[in-house]
N, C-alpha and C positions, 0 to 999 in steps of 0.2 A: 504494500500500500504506500509506503514512503519512498520506494525506489523510483516510481514515476515522478514524484515531486522533486526528488534529489536530482534526477536526470534533467528535469525542466529547469531547476535552479542552476545547474551547471551550464546549460545552454544560454540562459539569461546572463550569467556572469561573463561568459565568453562574448556574447553579443555586446554587452555594455563595455567590456574592455576594448573590443575592436572599434566600436563607435567613438569611444573616448580618445583612442589613438588618432583617429581621423580628425576629430574636432580640435585637437591641441594646436594645430597650425592656423586656426581661424583668426586669432588676434594678429599674428604675424602677417597673414594675408591682408587683413584690413589695413595694416600699416603700409604694406607694399602698394596697395591700391591707392592710398592717400598720397604716397610719394609719386606715383605715376600721375595722378591728377595734378599735383603741385608742379611737376616737371612740364606737363602739358600746358598749364597756365603760364609758366615761365617762357614757353615757346610762343605765347600769345593767344592760346586757346581760351575761350570764355570759361569763367568759373561756373560750374554747374550748381544751381541753387538747391534749396531744400526740396523743392517740388520734384527734382530729378534724382537727388542723391540717394533716395531709398531704393532705386533700381540701378545697379551697376551697368546693366545692359543699356539703359537709356542714357546714362551719363557717358558711357563709352561711345555711344552713337553720336552724341552731340560733339564730343571732343574730336572724334575721328572725322566727322564731317568737316569741322573747321580745319583740321590738319590736312585733309585731302584738298580743300580749297587752297591752303597755303602751298601745298606741293604743286598744284596746277599753276599758281602764280609764279612760283620759282621756275617752273619749266618754261613759262612764257618769257620770264626775264632771261633765262639761259638762251633761249632762241634769239632774243633781241641782242644779247651779248655776242652771239655768233655772228649776227649781221654786222654789229659794230666792228668786230675783229676783221671781217672781210673788207669793210669800208676802210679801216685803218691800214690794211695791207696795200690798198690802192694809193695811199698818200705817200709821197716821197719821204725817205728816211730823214731828210734834212728839214722837213716841215716843222714850224714852231709848234710846240705842245704835243707832238706825237708821242714822245716817251712818257710824258705825264698821263696822257690818255690811255696808253697801253697798260700802265701800272694800275690806273683806276679800274680798267676793265678786268684785269687779272685779279685784283682785290675783290671786286664784285662777284666774279666767278667763284672764288674761294668761299665767300659767304654763302652763295647759293648752294654749293656742294655740301657745306657744313650743315645748313638747315635741312637739306634733303636727307642727309644721314641721320640727323636728330629725329626727324619725323618717322623714318623707317624704324629706328630703335624704339621710339615710343609706341609704334604699332605692334611691334613684337612683344614689348613689355605688357601692353594692354591685353593681348591675346593670352599670354601666360597668366596674368592676374585674373582675367575672366574665368579661365579654366579652374584656377585654384579657388576662386569664390564659389563657383558651382559645387566643387567637391566639399568645401567647408560647409556650405549651406545644407548639403545632403547629410553630412555627418551630424550637424546640429539637429536636423529633423529626425534622424535615426535615434539620437539620444532622447529626444522628446517623446518619441513613440515608445521607447523602452521605459521611460519614466512614467508615462501614462499607464502602461501595462503593470508596472510595479505598484503604482498607487491603488490599483484594483485589488491587490492582494496584500495590502499593508495591515499587518497585525502586530502583536508583540514580538514576533520573530520576523526578521528581514526576509522578504520573498526572494531575494537574490543570494545572500550569503548564509542565511539561516541563523545568524546571531541575534541575540536580543538587542534591542535598540529603543530609542525614544521615538515613538511613532510621529509625534508632532514635529520633531526636528527633521526626521527623514522626509515627512510629507512636505515640509517647507522647502527642503533642498530639491526634491523632485519637482515641485511646482515652479521653483526658480528655473530649473532646467527647461521645463515646458515653456515658461514665459520667454526665454531667450529665443525660442524658435517661433513664437506666436506673437506678432506685433500688437495684438489686442489684449495680450496678457491673460488669456483664459487658463484655467486649471481644471483638473479632473474632479476635485471634490468641492 
């Protein structure tokens, strides 16, 4: 009679342990996401407001749209720089201001290349951050589901480890775990 309960308890312990391992990186991921948003803002991307911040996908779309427009602008400038280079090549070497113009064109070309590289790096970092956010959110949801299940079987003995515990403290901890995954803060009891 106790064997099925013990087996179930062992499965729950294993599931909680696995979900806890996946959720441990959620804070680090949130920090990396904020760093990416800050770097994007430093590149000139708009700051995403509170209305978008709750959805990393929407925030990323806003920032990536801006960065895409910036890349298109840089590509247009690069094409214009190529035209200027061809025009400069037609000017005799002894013409006044040619050396200065060539230097300014070369400096502008370097800035365009640096901005393009920064945008590509930001895109790669965003894709990585988005994948990690999805994994962290899934881990938090799994932990909440396990907490809901544990709350249903909360008595003087812990439903997971079988040890005696303070049900009120355990219930509070499990409800806190559920609230982390539920923006409305609902609990099971």
